[in-house]
KEDRENSE-767798 format. One record per residue: z, y, x of N, C-alpha, C, O, CB in turn; residue in one letter. Coordinates in steps of 0.05 Angstrom, whole numbers, plus 32768, in hexadecimal, padded with zeros to 4 digits. Glycine has a CB too. Example, Ala and Ser with C-alpha at 12.3 -4.5 7.8 and 13.67 -1.06 7.14 Angstrom:
BEGIN
809C7F8E8108809C7FA680F6809C7FBE810880A97FBE811D80B57FA780E2A 808E7FD38101808F7FEB8111809D8001810280A18017810C80727FF4811AS 
//
This chain:
BEGIN
7FFF7FED800F7FFE7FFD80037FFD801480107FEB8024800C800D7FFB7FF4M 8010801980238012803080367FF7802F804A7FEF804380568030802E8047S 7FED801A804C7FCD801F805D7FBD8022804B7FA6802580547FC08008806FF 7FBF802480307FA88029801C7FAA804C80177F96805980137FAD80157FFAS 7FC2805880197FC7807180147FC28081802D7FB98098802B7FE080748009M 7FC7807680457FBF8083805F7FA28083805F7F97809880657FCA80738079S 7F94806F80587F71807280557F6A808B80447F5D809D804E7F6180568045V 7F72808C802B7F71809B80177F7580BD80207F6680D080197F86808E8003K 7F8A80BD802E7F9280D6803D7F7E80E480507F7780FB80507FA880D0804CF 7F7780CC80627F6480D380777F4580DB80697F3680EC80737F6380B9808CK 7F4180D080587F2B80D5804A7F2780EF803C7F1380FC803D7F2A80C48039I 7F4280F7802E7F41810F80237F44812280357F37813780307F5281128010T 7F548122804D7F57813480657F3C813B80707F39815280797F698127807BL 7F26812780727F11812780797EFB813C806A7EEE814E80747F0B810D8079I 7EFB813780547EED8148803D7EF68163803C7EE6817580387EF1813C8020C 7F0C8166803E7F16818380417F0D819180557F0481A880517F3181858043C 7F0E818480737F04819080867EE8819480857EDE81A780917F0B81878099V 7ED9818280797EBC818580737EB5819A80657EA481AA806D7EB381708066L 7EC3819E804A7EC281B580387EC681D1804B7EB481E2804B7EDA81B18021I 7ED981D380567EE181EF80617ECA81F480777EC1820B807B7F0281F0806FI 7EC281E080857EAB81E2809E7E9481EA80947E8581F980A17EA581C780AFW 7E8D81E180797E7281E8806B7E76820380617E628212805F7E6A81D58052L 7E8F820A805A7E908222804E7E8E823B805F7E81824F805A7EA682238040S 7E9E823680797E96824A808E7E7F824C80977E79826280A17EA0824980A1V 7E6C823480967E4D823580A27E408245808F7E31825780967E3C821780A4R 7E45823F80767E3B824E805F7E40827280627E2E8283805F7E4B82418045L 7E58827580677E608291806A7E4F82A080827E4782B780807E7F82938070M 7E4B829280977E40829E80AF7E24829F80AD7E1582AE80BA7E48828F80C7W 7E1C828C80987DFD828C80967DF2829E80847DDA82A380877DF182728090A 7E0082AA806D7DFB82BE805F7DEB82DA80697DD882E5805D7E1282C28059L 7DF882E380827DEA82F7808D7DCE82F480947DBF830780977DF882FE80A1P 7DC582D980987DAD82D780A47D9582D480907D7D82D180967DAE82C180B7D 7DA182D5806F7D9082DB805E7D8582F680577D96830680507D9982D3804DI 7D6B82FD80587D628318805A7D6B8320803D7D748337803B7D41831D8062P 7D6B8313802A7D6E832780107D89832B800C7D90833D7FFC7D62831C7FF6Y 7D99831C80187DB78320801D7DBA833A80257DC8834980187DC4830E8031A 7DAF8342803C7DB58359804A7DA68370803E7DB0838680417DB083558065Q 7D90836D80317D80838380277D7F838C800D7D7983A380067D68837D802AN 7D8983757FFC7D8A837B7FDC7D9A83967FD77DB1839A7FDF7D9B835F7FCAE 7D8B83A77FC97D9D83BE7FBB7DA083BD7FA17D8C83BE7F927D9583D87FBFV 7DB883BB7F977DBF83B57F7A7DBD83D47F6E7DC983E77F777DE183A47F76V 7DAB83D47F567DA883EC7F4C7DC183F17F3B7DD183DF7F367D8F83EF7F3ED 7DC384087F347DDB84107F247DD6842A7F187DC384377F217DF584127F35R 7DE884367F037DE4844C7EF47DF284637F057E0A84617F0B7DF084497ED5I 7DE384757F0E7DEA848E7F1B7DF184A77F097DFF84B97F127DD484957F2BV 7DEA84A77EF57DEB84C07EE97DE684B57EC77DD584A47EC07DD384D77EF7A 7DF884C37EB67DF184C67E9B7DEC84E37E927DFD84F47E997E0784BB7E8BL 7DD584EC7E817DD085087E777DCC85047E5A7DB984F77E507DB685167E86V 7DE085107E4C7DE085087E327DDC84F17E2C7DCA84EF7E1B7DD285127E25N 7DE884DC7E347DE884C07E337DC884B37E3E7DC2849B7E3B7DF084B87E13E 7DBB84C17E477DA584B87E537DA984AD7E727DB584BB7E827D9284CF7E52E 7D9F84967E7A7DAB848B7E8F7D93848E7EA77D7C84887EA47DB4846C7E88V 7D9E84987EC07D94849C7EDA7D9C84857EEB7DB384827EF37D9E84B57EE6I 7D8884727EF27D90845E7F047D8C84637F237D7B84747F287D8284457EFET 7D9984597F367D94845A7F537D7584587F567D68846B7F5F7DA584427F64L 7D6984437F4E7D4C843B7F517D3984517F487D2484577F537D4784217F41T 7D45845E7F2F7D3A847F7F257D3684917F3C7D21849D7F437D5284907F10D 7D4D84927F487D4D84A47F5B7D3D84A57F737D3284B77F7F7D6284A57F62L 7D3F84897F797D3184817F947D0F84817F8F7D00848A7FA07D3D845F7F9FR 7D0684777F767CEC847C7F737CDE849A7F6C7CC684A17F6C7CE6846A7F61V 7CF784AA7F667CEA84C67F5D7CEB84D07F7F7CD684D87F887D0184DD7F43V 7CFC84D07F8B7CFC84D57FAA7CE484CB7FB77CD584DB7FC27D1484C77FB9K 7CDE84AE7FB77CCB84A97FC37CAB84AF7FBF7C9984A97FCE7CCF84947FC4A 7CAA84BB7FA97C8C84C57F9E7C9284E27F9B7C8184ED7F8E7C8084B67F7EF 7CA484EF7FA37CA8850C7FA37CA185187F8A7C91852A7F887C9885197FB8S 7CB0850B7F727CAC85167F547CC385267F4E7CD4851F7F3D7CA984FF7F3DL 7CC5853B7F5E7CDB854C7F587CD685647F6E7CE785767F707CFA853B7F5AF 7CC485647F7B7CBE85787F947CAF858F7F8A7C9B858B7F7B7CAC856B7FADS 7CB685AB7F917CA785BE7F907C9F85C57FAC7CA985BC7FC17CB385D27F80S 7C8A85D87FAA7C7F85E37FC37C9585EA7FDC7C8F85EB7FF37C7085FE7FBBE 7CAC85EC7FD17CBF85FC7FE57CCF85E27FF57CDD85E480097CD686147FD3E 7CC885CD7FE77CD685B57FEF7CCA85A780017CD5859380087CDC85A57FDBD 7CB185AD800D7C9C85A180197CA1859980377C99858580437C8585B38018S 7CB085AC80417CB885A980607CD985A3805E7CE785AB80717CB085C98075N 7CE8859580447D01859280477D06857580437CF6856580387D0F85A38036K 7D1F856E804E7D27854E804B7D3B855180327D51855A80367D388540806AD 7D328549801B7D40854E80047D5085307FFF7D45851B7FFA7D2A85597FECI 7D6D853380017D80851A7FFD7D8285137FDA7D7B85227FC77DA28521800BD 7D8C84FA7FDA7D8E84F07FC27D9E85027FA77D9785007F907D9984D77FC8L 7DB285107FB27DBE85207FA67DB2853A7F9B7DBB85427F867DCE85237FB3D 7D9D85477FA97D8D85597F9F7D75854C7F8D7D6A85597F7B7D8385697FB4Q 7D7085337F937D5B852B7F7E7D6985247F647D5E852A7F4E7D4A85137F87V 7D7F85197F677D8E85117F4C7D9485327F3B7D9485347F227DB384FE7F57L 7D9685457F4B7D99855D7F3E7D8785647F2D7D8B85687F157D9A85707F4DR 7D6D85657F3B7D5885697F317D4C85567F1B7D3C855D7F0A7D4B856C7F45R 7D5585417F1E7D4985297F057D5A852F7EEF7D4F852B7EDA7D4D85057F0DL 7D7285387EEE7D8685407EDA7D79855A7ECF7D7385597EB77DA585457EE7I 7D75856E7EDC7D6785837ED47D4D857E7EBE7D4A85877EA87D5E858E7EEFD 7D3C856B7ED07D2485627EBC7D2D85567EA47D2485607E8F7D10854D7EC9Q 7D3B85457EA37D4885377E8C7D5385477E757D4E85437E5D7D5D85287E96I 7D63855D7E7F7D6C85737E6E7D5885817E5D7D5B85837E457D7985877E7EL 7D40858E7E6C7D29859C7E627D1D858C7E4C7D1985937E357D1685A17E77V 7D1785717E5A7D0585607E467D17855D7E2D7D0C855F7E177CFC853F7E52I 7D31855A7E2F7D4485577E147D44856C7E017D46856B7DE97D6085547E1BQ 7D4385837E127D4A85987E027D31859F7DF57D3385A77DDD7D5785AF7E10L 7D1A859D7DFE7CFE85A57DF07CF585907DE07CE385957DD07CE785AB7E04T 7D0285737DE27CF6855D7DD07CDB85587DDB7CCF854A7DCB7CF585647DB1Q 7CCF855E7DED7CB685597DF57CB185427DF77CBE85347E077CB085647E08K 7C9C85357DE87C8F85147DED7C8785147E0B7C7A85277E137C7085097DD8D 7C8F84FD7E1C7C8A84FD7E377C7384E87E387C6D84DF7E4E7CA484F77E48T 7C6784E07E257C4B84D27E237C3984E17E267C3484F47E167C4684C67E0DS 7C2684DA7E407C1084ED7E437BF184DE7E3E7BEF84C67E377C1184F97E62L 7BDF84ED7E417BC484DE7E457BC184D07E5E7BC784D97E747BAE84F07E45Q 7BB684B67E597BB484A67E757BA684B97E8A7BAC84B77EA27BA184897E72N 7B9684C67E837B8184D97E967B9484EA7EA87B9284E87EC17B6C84F07E83S 7BA884FB7E9D7BB985087EA67BCB84FD7EBB7BCF85077ED17BC3850F7E94A 7BD684E67EB17BEC84D87EC87BD984CB7EDF7BE084CD7EF77C0184BB7EB9V 7BC184BE7ED67BAD84B37EE97BA984C67F027BAC84C27F1A7B9184AD7EDBD 7BA184DC7EF57B9784F27F087BAB84FA7F1A7BA485007F317B8E850B7EF9E 7BCC84FA7F137BDA85007F207BDF84EE7F387BDE84F77F4F7BEB85057F12Y 7BE484D17F307BE484BE7F407BD184BD7F557BD884B67F6B7BE484AA7F34I 7BB884C37F517BA184BF7F5F7BA684D97F767B9F84D67F8D7B8584BF7F49D 7BB084EE7F6F7BB485017F817BCC84FA7F927BCC85007FAA7BB7851B7F74Q 7BE084ED7F877BF984E47F947BF084D37FA97BFC84D47FBE7C0D84D67F81L 7BDB84C27FA57BD284AC7FBB7BBF84C07FD17BC284BD7FE97BBC84907FABI 7BB384CC7FC97BA284DF7FDE7BB984EE7FF27BB384F280097B8C84F97FCCV 7BD384F77FE87BE085047FF67BF484F480067C0084FC801A7BEA85177FE7E 7BF684DD7FFC7C0C84CB800A7BFE84BA801D7C0784B380337C1E84B97FF5M 7BE684B380127BD5849F80247BD6848480147BEC847F80097BE2849B8046G 7BC4847380117BC2845C80037BD98449800C7BE9843D7FFD7BA684508006A 7BD7844780287BE98433802E7C08843C802C7C18842E80207BE38428804AE 7C0D844E80347C2B845C80297C308459800D7C47845680057C2E847C802CE 7C1D84597FFE7C20845E7FE17C29843B7FD77C3C84347FC97BFD846C7FD1Y 7C17842B7FE47C1C84127FDA7C3684067FE47C4283F67FD67C0684017FE0R 7C3E840D7FFE7C4F840380087C7084107FF67C8784057FF57C4884098029E 7C6984237FEE7C8584307FDE7C8984227FC47C9F841E7FBA7C8484517FD7R 7C6E841C7FBA7C6D840D7FA67C7A83F27FA87C8A83EA7F987C55840C7FA0L 7C6F83E57FBE7C7F83CD7FC37C9B83C97FC77CAA83B67FC17C7783C47FD5E 7CA183E27FD47CC183E37FDC7CD083E37FC57CE883DD7FC67CCA83FD7FECQ 7CC383EA7FAB7CD583E57F8E7CCE83D37F807CD783D17F697CD783F87F7BF 7CB983BF7F8D7CB383AC7F787CA283B37F627C9E83A57F4E7CCA83A37F6DG 7C9483D27F677C8383DA7F4E7C6683D97F537C5C83D77F697C8983F67F44M 7C5783DA7F397C3C83DA7F3F7C3483F87F2E7C4584017F1F7C2B83BC7F33V 7C1D84057F327C15841F7F297C2284217F117C3584317F127BF884247F28R 7C1E84167EF77C2884177EDF7C41841C7ED97C4784257EC37C2384057ED5Q 7C5484157EED7C7184187EED7C7684397EF57C8984477EEE7C8084007F04D 7C6584407F027C6B845F7F0A7C5C84737EF27C61848B7EF47C5C84677F2EL 7C4E846C7EDE7C4C847C7EC97C5D84897EBF7C5884A17EBB7C4684737EBBV 7C74847E7EB77C8B84897EA77C9884A27EB97C9F84B87EAF7CA284707EA0P 7C9A849B7ED27CA684B87EE67C8F84CA7EE67C9284E27EE17CAE84B07F0CY 7C7684C07EEB7C6B84D67EEE7C5F84E47ED37C5484FA7ED37C5984D17F01V 7C6284D57EBF7C5F84E97EA37C7384FB7EA17C6C85127E9D7C6184D97E86S 7C9284F67EA47CA685037EA37CA3851D7EB27CAB85337EAA7CBA84F47EABE 7C9885177EC87C9C85307EDD7C8385417EDA7C8385577EE47C9E85267F00W 7C6D85377ECA7C58854A7EC27C64855A7EAD7C6585737EB07C3E853C7EB8I 7C6F854F7E957C7A855D7E7C7C8D856E7E897C8D85857E7F7C87854A7E63V 7C9D856B7E987CB3857E7EA47CA585957EAE7CAC85AC7EAA7CC585727EBBY 7C9485907EBA7C8085A87ED07C7585BB7EB77C7685D37EB77C5E85967EE6Q 7C6A85AB7EA17C5885B87E937C6D85D07E817C6985E87E7F7C4385A17E80R 7C8585BF7E747C9A85D07E687CA285EC7E747CA686007E687CB185C07E66I 7CA385E87E907CB285FC7EA07C9986147EA97C9D862C7EAF7CC385EA7EBDI 7C8486087EA97C69861A7EAD7C68862A7E927C6786437E947C4986057EB2A 7C6886217E7D7C64862D7E627C7D863D7E5F7C7A86537E547C5F86177E49D 7C9586367E667CAD86497E5C7CAF865E7E6E7CB686737E627CCB863C7E59R 7CAC86627E887CB286707E9C7C9886807EAC7C9786997EB07CC1865C7EADF 7C8686717EB37C6E86817EBE7C6186917EB57C5386A07EC37C5E86777EC5Q 7C6186927E987C5286AB7E897C6886BB7E7D7C6286CD7E6D7C3B86A37E6FT 7C7F86B87E837C9286CC7E717C9C86E27E847CA686F77E7A7CAE86BC7E63S 7C9B86E07E997CA886F87EAF7C95870F7EAA7C7C870C7EAA7CA886EE7ED3A 7CA087217EA77C94873E7EA57C99874F7EBD7CAF874F7EC77CA2874D7E8DS 7C86875E7EC87C87876E7EDD7C82878B7ED77C7287917EC57C7587647EF0I 7C8E879B7EE47C8987B67EE17C8187C17EFD7C8787B47F117CA287C47ED4N 7C7287DA7F007C6887EA7F147C8387EC7F2B7C8087E57F437C5F880A7F05L 7C9A87F57F207CAB87FA7F327CB487E57F477CBC87E97F5E7CBD88037F25K 7CB287C77F367CBF87B07F447CA687AD7F587CAD87A97F6F7CC887927F2FE 7C8C87AD7F547C7787AC7F637C7B87C17F7D7C7887B87F947C6187B27F52I 7C8087DB7F7A7C8587EE7F907C9887E57FA17C9487E47FB97C8C88087F86E 7CAE87DD7F967CC987D47FA97CC287C07FB57CC887BF7FCD7CE487CB7F9AE 7CB487AE7FA97CAE87967FB77C9C87977FD37CA0878B7FE87CA187877FA2Y 7C8987A97FCC7C7587B57FDF7C8587C07FF77C8087BA800F7C6387CC7FD1Y 7C9687D27FF07CA387E580037CBE87D580117CC487DD80277CAC88047FF1E 7CCC87C280077CE187B6800E7CDB879E801B7CE88799802F7CF187B47FFBR 7CC7878980127CC18770801D7CA5877280277CA5876B803F7CC3875B8009T 7C918778801F7C72877180277C75878780447C76877D805A7C52877C8009Y 7C7587A080417C7287A9805B7C8387A480727C7887A280887C7287C18058I 7C9E87A180717CB1879680827CA4877980907CA2877680A87CCC87918070P 7C9E8768807F7C8F874D80867C79874F80977C77874380AC7C84873F806EA 7C678760808E7C4B8762809C7C55877580B87C4A877280CE7C3087748085Q 7C65878280B47C68879780D37C74877E80E47C6A877880FA7C8487BA80D2E 7C85877380DC7C91875D80E87C83874980F87C8A8741810F7C9B875080D6A 7C6B874180E67C5A872E80F77C43873C81067C31873081117C4D871880E5K 7C47875881037C31876481147C11876181027BFA875F810C7C3087518134G 7C16876080EA7BFD876180DA7BFA877A80CC7C0D878980CB7BFE874C80C7L 7BDF878280BE7BD5879680B77BE58799809F7BEB878480937BB8879580B6T 7BEE87B380957BF787B880797BE287C380677BD587D8806A7C0E87CB8079V 7BDF87B080537BC887BA803D7BD687CD802C7BEE87CD80277BBB87A2802AK 7BC287DE80217BCA87EF80107BD387E17FF47BC787CC7FEE7BB48802800DP 7BE787EA7FE27BF287D77FCE7BDF87CF7FBB7BDD87B87FB27C0987E27FC0M 7BCC87E77FB47BB787DA7FA27BA787C47FA87B9C87B77F967BA787EA7F9CL 7BA587C07FBC7B9687A87FC47BA687907FC27B98877B7FC27B8B87A97FDEE 7BBE878E7FC17BCD87707FBF7BDE87747FAA7BF387677FA97BDF87657FD9I 7BD887867F957BE7878C7F7C7BE8876D7F717BFE87627F737BD687A47F66L 7BD587607F687BD987487F5C7BE787327F6D7BF487207F617BC0873F7F53N 7BE587327F897BF687207F9B7C1287257F977C2387137F937BEF87247FB8E 7C16873D7F997C3587477F927C4287417F7A7C5A873A7F787C3787647F92I 7C3087447F657C3887397F447C3E87207F447C5187197F377C21873B7F2DE 7C30870E7F517C3286F67F4F7C4D86E77F5B7C5C86D67F527C1C86EE7F59A 7C4C86F77F787C6986EF7F837C7E86F57F757C8F86E47F747C6F86F87F9BV 7C82870E7F687C9887157F5C7C9D87067F427CB587037F3B7C98872F7F59I 7C8786FD7F317C8786EB7F1C7C9486D57F237CA686CE7F137C6E86E47F14K 7C8F86C57F3D7C9686AD7F427CB486AC7F477CC286987F447C8786A47F57Q 7CBE86C67F507CDB86C67F587CE886C87F417CFC86BA7F3C7CE486DD7F6BE 7CE086D87F327CEB86E47F147CED86C77F067D0486C27EFE7CD186FF7F00K 7CDB86B27F017CD8869D7EF77CED86897F027CFA867C7EF27CBE86977EFAS 7CF186877F1D7CFE86747F297D1D867C7F207D2C86697F1C7CF786747F48K 7D2486947F1C7D3F869F7F1C7D45869D7EFD7D5C86977EF77D4186BF7F27M 7D3186A07EEA7D3686977ED27D39867B7EC67D4686757EB27D2786A27EC7Q 7D2B86697ED77D2B864E7ED67D4786457EE07D5486367ED27D1486427EE7L 7D51864E7EF77D6D86437F017D83864C7EEE7D96863E7EE97D74864E7F1EE 7D7E86677EE37D94866A7ECC7D9186587EB87DA5864C7EB07D9386857EBEE 7D7D86537EAF7D7B86417E917D8086267E957D8786187E827D5D86417E83W 7D7E861B7EB07D8486017EB67DA285FC7EBE7DAE85E77EBF7D7285F97ECBL 7DAD86177EC27DC9861A7EC47DD786177EAD7DEB86097EAD7DD086317ECFK 7DCF86227E9B7DD886267E807DD386097E717DE586027E627DC786407E72N 7DC085FB7E737DBC85E37E6A7DD185CE7E6F7DD985C07E5D7DA685DB7E73L 7DDA85CD7E8D7DEC85BB7E997E0585C07E917E1685AE7E917DEC85BB7EB5R 7E0C85DD7E887E2685E27E827E2A85D57E637E4085CE7E5B7E2B86027E85E 7E1485D27E557E1E85CA7E3A7E1485AB7E367E15859F7E207E1185DF7E21I 7E0B85A07E4D7E0785827E4C7E1C85717E537E2E85797E627DF3857B7E5CA 7E1C85517E477E2D85447E527E1F85347E697E0D85247E657E3B85357E3FD 7E29853C7E807E1F852C7E9C7E3585227EA77E4B852D7EAB7E12853E7EB4I 7E2C85057EAE7E4484FA7EBF7E3384EC7ED17E2184DD7ECC7E5D84E57EB1Q 7E4084F77EF27E3684ED7F057E4184D97F167E5784E07F1F7E3084FD7F0FV 7E3684BC7F1F7E4084AE7F317E2F84A47F437E26848D7F417E4D849E7F26N 7E2A84B77F5A7E1484AF7F6D7E2184A57F837E15849D7F967E0184C67F76L 
//
């Protein structure tokens, strides 16, 4: 009886040792599996009046520059800034209740231009990075186009300019800038339209920022980046 118990004990002990050994081997092996190292778990990073923004949304928008303005072209924009702009975009579309579905031609034209600017290879690689195909990009592009149109309709035609503002810009901004660069100072009448366009752009930008600020203040925004 004691011999039988001894054998059983030894077998049980050997099994335990084998299980522990296999567990340790498995733990050490996991880092060698590429997907265990590189897998990015998606998650919610913000709620905008109950509308969800995910980490993937942010990364896609950033990768395809579906948030930039001309002034961003030489800047390295981080995810915090992208999130802020995406929140603004959602707030504007929610407020205006604009339908974000567009004609295929408008979206296709934008994506085609995107491919030209990025390069076909870079475009393909970025799609593959997210496991996406061209059609998966359509909702992101559609919302971006609609947002741009809303802003253009609301602000770019609404800013009024008077002669005094043009004269002040010419004297205080244009002339000093030209002289600092060693360039010829043109008569005001020759560049009247250019000055008016610059002032309108600056005014529109200020009005837009104030409008967006007000929208953020009354919205229910929860951020968890």
